[in-house]
Every structure is written in C-alpha cells, then in structure tokens.
A tleap script that builds the chain and sets N, CA, C and O, in Angstrom:
source leaprc.protein.ff14SB
mol = sequence {
  NMET PHE LYS THR ILE THR ASN TYR CYS LYS
  GLU SER TYR ASP GLU LEU VAL HIE LYS VAL
  SER TRP PRO THR ARG SER GLU LEU SER GLY
  SER ALA VAL ALA VAL LEU THR ALA SER LEU
  LEU ILE ALA LEU VAL VAL PHE LEU MET ASP
  SER ALA PHE GLN PHE ILE MET GLU ASP VAL
  ILE TYR PRO CHIE
}
set mol.1.N position { -64.421 -90.619 79.273 }
set mol.1.CA position { -64.217 -89.254 79.725 }
set mol.1.C position { -64.803 -89.055 81.168 }
set mol.1.O position { -64.197 -88.396 82.013 }
set mol.2.N position { -65.986 -89.644 81.403 }
set mol.2.CA position { -66.555 -89.491 82.760 }
set mol.2.C position { -65.721 -90.150 83.785 }
set mol.2.O position { -65.628 -89.656 84.908 }
set mol.3.N position { -65.071 -91.305 83.438 }
set mol.3.CA position { -64.173 -92.003 84.364 }
set mol.3.C position { -62.965 -91.133 84.702 }
set mol.3.O position { -62.548 -91.089 85.859 }
set mol.4.N position { -62.413 -90.463 83.747 }
set mol.4.CA position { -61.276 -89.560 83.945 }
set mol.4.C position { -61.636 -88.467 84.960 }
set mol.4.O position { -60.879 -88.202 85.893 }
set mol.5.N position { -62.781 -87.849 84.768 }
set mol.5.CA position { -63.180 -86.775 85.626 }
set mol.5.C position { -63.456 -87.261 87.016 }
set mol.5.O position { -63.107 -86.584 87.983 }
set mol.6.N position { -64.080 -88.427 87.154 }
set mol.6.CA position { -64.354 -89.033 88.466 }
set mol.6.C position { -63.034 -89.342 89.166 }
set mol.6.O position { -62.882 -89.072 90.357 }
set mol.7.N position { -62.077 -89.909 88.424 }
set mol.7.CA position { -60.773 -90.271 88.976 }
set mol.7.C position { -60.046 -89.033 89.448 }
set mol.7.O position { -59.449 -89.037 90.524 }
set mol.8.N position { -60.089 -87.947 88.638 }
set mol.8.CA position { -59.448 -86.691 89.058 }
set mol.8.C position { -60.052 -86.161 90.373 }
set mol.8.O position { -59.324 -85.729 91.267 }
set mol.9.N position { -61.379 -86.200 90.478 }
set mol.9.CA position { -62.032 -85.725 91.657 }
set mol.9.C position { -61.656 -86.533 92.912 }
set mol.9.O position { -61.448 -85.977 93.990 }
set mol.10.N position { -61.578 -87.828 92.741 }
set mol.10.CA position { -61.167 -88.727 93.834 }
set mol.10.C position { -59.742 -88.448 94.249 }
set mol.10.O position { -59.463 -88.354 95.444 }
set mol.11.N position { -58.834 -88.312 93.308 }
set mol.11.CA position { -57.457 -88.011 93.651 }
set mol.11.C position { -57.305 -86.660 94.270 }
set mol.11.O position { -56.512 -86.497 95.197 }
set mol.12.N position { -58.029 -85.688 93.796 }
set mol.12.CA position { -58.011 -84.376 94.412 }
set mol.12.C position { -58.484 -84.367 95.859 }
set mol.12.O position { -57.875 -83.738 96.725 }
set mol.13.N position { -59.590 -85.084 96.105 }
set mol.13.CA position { -60.097 -85.220 97.473 }
set mol.13.C position { -59.079 -85.957 98.362 }
set mol.13.O position { -58.835 -85.546 99.497 }
set mol.14.N position { -58.505 -87.014 97.857 }
set mol.14.CA position { -57.495 -87.781 98.657 }
set mol.14.C position { -56.328 -86.906 99.022 }
set mol.14.O position { -55.828 -86.947 100.145 }
set mol.15.N position { -55.894 -86.107 98.054 }
set mol.15.CA position { -54.714 -85.211 98.305 }
set mol.15.C position { -55.088 -84.166 99.372 }
set mol.15.O position { -54.305 -83.935 100.294 }
set mol.16.N position { -56.241 -83.546 99.269 }
set mol.16.CA position { -56.673 -82.511 100.182 }
set mol.16.C position { -56.852 -83.086 101.627 }
set mol.16.O position { -56.538 -82.428 102.619 }
set mol.17.N position { -57.352 -84.297 101.692 }
set mol.17.CA position { -57.673 -84.834 103.043 }
set mol.17.C position { -56.403 -85.456 103.687 }
set mol.17.O position { -56.194 -85.301 104.891 }
set mol.18.N position { -55.578 -86.137 102.918 }
set mol.18.CA position { -54.515 -86.931 103.496 }
set mol.18.C position { -53.105 -86.374 103.265 }
set mol.18.O position { -52.215 -86.702 104.050 }
set mol.19.N position { -52.849 -85.570 102.261 }
set mol.19.CA position { -51.537 -85.171 101.959 }
set mol.19.C position { -51.239 -83.665 102.298 }
set mol.19.O position { -50.085 -83.294 102.508 }
set mol.20.N position { -52.261 -82.849 102.342 }
set mol.20.CA position { -52.056 -81.455 102.593 }
set mol.20.C position { -51.928 -81.217 104.105 }
set mol.20.O position { -52.704 -81.763 104.889 }
set mol.21.N position { -50.962 -80.413 104.502 }
set mol.21.CA position { -50.830 -80.135 105.938 }
set mol.21.C position { -51.483 -78.772 106.161 }
set mol.21.O position { -50.965 -77.742 105.733 }
set mol.22.N position { -52.649 -78.789 106.850 }
set mol.22.CA position { -53.446 -77.600 107.094 }
set mol.22.C position { -52.871 -76.890 108.370 }
set mol.22.O position { -52.483 -77.539 109.342 }
set mol.23.N position { -52.839 -75.560 108.314 }
set mol.23.CA position { -52.343 -74.867 109.571 }
set mol.23.C position { -53.334 -74.953 110.686 }
set mol.23.O position { -54.542 -75.069 110.480 }
set mol.24.N position { -52.778 -74.892 111.903 }
set mol.24.CA position { -53.631 -74.860 113.082 }
set mol.24.C position { -54.246 -73.473 113.216 }
set mol.24.O position { -53.831 -72.538 112.530 }
set mol.25.N position { -55.220 -73.337 114.087 }
set mol.25.CA position { -55.930 -72.086 114.266 }
set mol.25.C position { -54.950 -71.004 114.761 }
set mol.25.O position { -55.044 -69.855 114.331 }
set mol.26.N position { -54.015 -71.355 115.656 }
set mol.26.CA position { -53.076 -70.368 116.133 }
set mol.26.C position { -52.101 -69.980 115.068 }
set mol.26.O position { -51.725 -68.810 115.003 }
set mol.27.N position { -51.653 -70.911 114.206 }
set mol.27.CA position { -50.744 -70.560 113.106 }
set mol.27.C position { -51.448 -69.628 112.151 }
set mol.27.O position { -50.856 -68.661 111.672 }
set mol.28.N position { -52.739 -69.917 111.863 }
set mol.28.CA position { -53.529 -69.148 110.917 }
set mol.28.C position { -53.726 -67.728 111.461 }
set mol.28.O position { -53.567 -66.762 110.715 }
set mol.29.N position { -54.064 -67.586 112.727 }
set mol.29.CA position { -54.308 -66.252 113.299 }
set mol.29.C position { -52.999 -65.448 113.398 }
set mol.29.O position { -52.983 -64.226 113.251 }
set mol.30.N position { -51.891 -66.190 113.656 }
set mol.30.CA position { -50.576 -65.524 113.686 }
set mol.30.C position { -50.231 -64.986 112.290 }
set mol.30.O position { -49.763 -63.855 112.153 }
set mol.31.N position { -50.461 -65.782 111.289 }
set mol.31.CA position { -50.210 -65.359 109.928 }
set mol.31.C position { -51.075 -64.187 109.520 }
set mol.31.O position { -50.614 -63.277 108.831 }
set mol.32.N position { -52.313 -64.208 109.938 }
set mol.32.CA position { -53.235 -63.078 109.630 }
set mol.32.C position { -52.811 -61.812 110.320 }
set mol.32.O position { -52.943 -60.730 109.748 }
set mol.33.N position { -52.299 -61.909 111.551 }
set mol.33.CA position { -51.819 -60.726 112.214 }
set mol.33.C position { -50.542 -60.181 111.539 }
set mol.33.O position { -50.359 -58.968 111.440 }
set mol.34.N position { -49.695 -61.058 111.093 }
set mol.34.CA position { -48.497 -60.641 110.384 }
set mol.34.C position { -48.813 -59.939 109.074 }
set mol.34.O position { -48.190 -58.928 108.753 }
set mol.35.N position { -49.791 -60.468 108.294 }
set mol.35.CA position { -50.196 -59.832 107.052 }
set mol.35.C position { -50.867 -58.512 107.278 }
set mol.35.O position { -50.636 -57.556 106.538 }
set mol.36.N position { -51.706 -58.444 108.306 }
set mol.36.CA position { -52.350 -57.165 108.627 }
set mol.36.C position { -51.364 -56.119 109.058 }
set mol.36.O position { -51.477 -54.961 108.656 }
set mol.37.N position { -50.396 -56.496 109.868 }
set mol.37.CA position { -49.350 -55.531 110.323 }
set mol.37.C position { -48.516 -55.067 109.133 }
set mol.37.O position { -48.257 -53.872 108.991 }
set mol.38.N position { -48.100 -55.983 108.289 }
set mol.38.CA position { -47.337 -55.616 107.099 }
set mol.38.C position { -48.060 -54.702 106.173 }
set mol.38.O position { -47.485 -53.755 105.636 }
set mol.39.N position { -49.381 -54.993 105.973 }
set mol.39.CA position { -50.195 -54.143 105.141 }
set mol.39.C position { -50.357 -52.749 105.637 }
set mol.39.O position { -50.291 -51.787 104.872 }
set mol.40.N position { -50.578 -52.633 106.982 }
set mol.40.CA position { -50.691 -51.300 107.563 }
set mol.40.C position { -49.369 -50.553 107.491 }
set mol.40.O position { -49.354 -49.344 107.259 }
set mol.41.N position { -48.294 -51.235 107.680 }
set mol.41.CA position { -46.959 -50.550 107.608 }
set mol.41.C position { -46.692 -50.079 106.227 }
set mol.41.O position { -46.217 -48.959 106.039 }
set mol.42.N position { -46.985 -50.909 105.223 }
set mol.42.CA position { -46.793 -50.492 103.812 }
set mol.42.C position { -47.711 -49.303 103.452 }
set mol.42.O position { -47.302 -48.373 102.757 }
set mol.43.N position { -48.965 -49.363 103.948 }
set mol.43.CA position { -49.892 -48.238 103.693 }
set mol.43.C position { -49.383 -46.977 104.312 }
set mol.43.O position { -49.487 -45.912 103.702 }
set mol.44.N position { -48.831 -47.048 105.510 }
set mol.44.CA position { -48.289 -45.873 106.188 }
set mol.44.C position { -47.099 -45.290 105.422 }
set mol.44.O position { -47.003 -44.071 105.280 }
set mol.45.N position { -46.193 -46.138 104.928 }
set mol.45.CA position { -45.085 -45.659 104.147 }
set mol.45.C position { -45.495 -45.018 102.874 }
set mol.45.O position { -44.947 -43.987 102.484 }
set mol.46.N position { -46.469 -45.620 102.201 }
set mol.46.CA position { -46.984 -45.005 100.958 }
set mol.46.C position { -47.615 -43.663 101.209 }
set mol.46.O position { -47.413 -42.715 100.450 }
set mol.47.N position { -48.417 -43.579 102.326 }
set mol.47.CA position { -49.038 -42.275 102.742 }
set mol.47.C position { -47.983 -41.227 102.982 }
set mol.47.O position { -48.122 -40.098 102.512 }
set mol.48.N position { -46.929 -41.566 103.700 }
set mol.48.CA position { -45.900 -40.642 104.025 }
set mol.48.C position { -45.164 -40.190 102.790 }
set mol.48.O position { -44.853 -39.005 102.674 }
set mol.49.N position { -44.875 -41.068 101.872 }
set mol.49.CA position { -44.168 -40.728 100.624 }
set mol.49.C position { -45.111 -39.829 99.793 }
set mol.49.O position { -44.646 -38.844 99.218 }
set mol.50.N position { -46.392 -40.134 99.716 }
set mol.50.CA position { -47.349 -39.337 98.952 }
set mol.50.C position { -47.415 -37.940 99.525 }
set mol.50.O position { -47.404 -36.962 98.777 }
set mol.51.N position { -47.486 -37.827 100.862 }
set mol.51.CA position { -47.537 -36.538 101.497 }
set mol.51.C position { -46.262 -35.695 101.247 }
set mol.51.O position { -46.323 -34.482 101.045 }
set mol.52.N position { -45.135 -36.376 101.271 }
set mol.52.CA position { -43.813 -35.690 101.022 }
set mol.52.C position { -43.797 -35.161 99.604 }
set mol.52.O position { -43.415 -34.011 99.386 }
set mol.53.N position { -44.207 -35.980 98.618 }
set mol.53.CA position { -44.215 -35.580 97.211 }
set mol.53.C position { -45.228 -34.472 96.974 }
set mol.53.O position { -44.986 -33.575 96.166 }
set mol.54.N position { -46.345 -34.522 97.661 }
set mol.54.CA position { -47.361 -33.457 97.531 }
set mol.54.C position { -46.759 -32.145 98.060 }
set mol.54.O position { -46.900 -31.095 97.433 }
set mol.55.N position { -46.095 -32.215 99.204 }
set mol.55.CA position { -45.455 -30.970 99.757 }
set mol.55.C position { -44.447 -30.442 98.786 }
set mol.55.O position { -44.409 -29.239 98.529 }
set mol.56.N position { -43.615 -31.319 98.229 }
set mol.56.CA position { -42.587 -30.880 97.275 }
set mol.56.C position { -43.219 -30.188 96.072 }
set mol.56.O position { -42.787 -29.122 95.632 }
set mol.57.N position { -44.250 -30.833 95.567 }
set mol.57.CA position { -44.867 -30.321 94.336 }
set mol.57.C position { -45.571 -28.952 94.588 }
set mol.57.O position { -45.471 -28.036 93.771 }
set mol.58.N position { -46.272 -28.843 95.717 }
set mol.58.CA position { -47.054 -27.643 95.967 }
set mol.58.C position { -46.228 -26.485 96.492 }
set mol.58.O position { -46.457 -25.340 96.101 }
set mol.59.N position { -45.264 -26.760 97.376 }
set mol.59.CA position { -44.576 -25.628 98.016 }
set mol.59.C position { -43.182 -25.351 97.452 }
set mol.59.O position { -42.717 -24.214 97.534 }
set mol.60.N position { -42.533 -26.298 96.909 }
set mol.60.CA position { -41.149 -26.102 96.427 }
set mol.60.C position { -41.155 -25.798 94.932 }
set mol.60.O position { -40.585 -24.797 94.497 }
set mol.61.N position { -41.786 -26.645 94.163 }
set mol.61.CA position { -41.741 -26.448 92.675 }
set mol.61.C position { -42.694 -25.397 92.228 }
set mol.61.O position { -42.332 -24.585 91.376 }
set mol.62.N position { -43.952 -25.355 92.771 }
set mol.62.CA position { -44.953 -24.416 92.366 }
set mol.62.C position { -45.400 -23.589 93.528 }
set mol.62.O position { -46.517 -23.789 94.005 }
set mol.63.N position { -44.584 -22.650 94.028 }
set mol.63.CA position { -44.968 -21.853 95.197 }
set mol.63.C position { -46.082 -20.841 94.821 }
set mol.63.O position { -46.196 -20.415 93.672 }
set mol.64.N position { -46.856 -20.494 95.788 }
set mol.64.CA position { -47.967 -19.536 95.537 }
set mol.64.C position { -47.521 -18.158 95.535 }
set mol.64.O position { -48.328 -17.249 95.341 }
savepdb mol mol.pdb
quit
C-alpha cells in the first residue's frame, strides 16, 4: 500500500512538472482582467434588474 501511494505521488509530480502547460504571467493577468470585467458586468446587470423590479413592486403594483 505504501508503494502505491509513493508511486501515485511520483506520477502526480511528474505530470505537474513535465506535462501540464502553465500559463505565462501575461496570460494569467489577461485572464484575471477578463474575469473581473465579466463579474462587474454581471453584477451591474443584476443590480439594474433588481432596481427595476423594486420600482415595479413599490410604485406600480403597491402604490402609496
């Protein structure tokens, strides 16, 4: 059993070091900017939809 675990760890290390293609710093920062931009855009859309539904519920359906 110990040999199996050791073999698994060695194979995992070999795959991470030699077979995985890691992104460059510029690719990583570009992806981070894309995710941040998309997240902010989605948050803005959700905020606008929430505000519109709040307006409809308060002023149209239940007027004062």
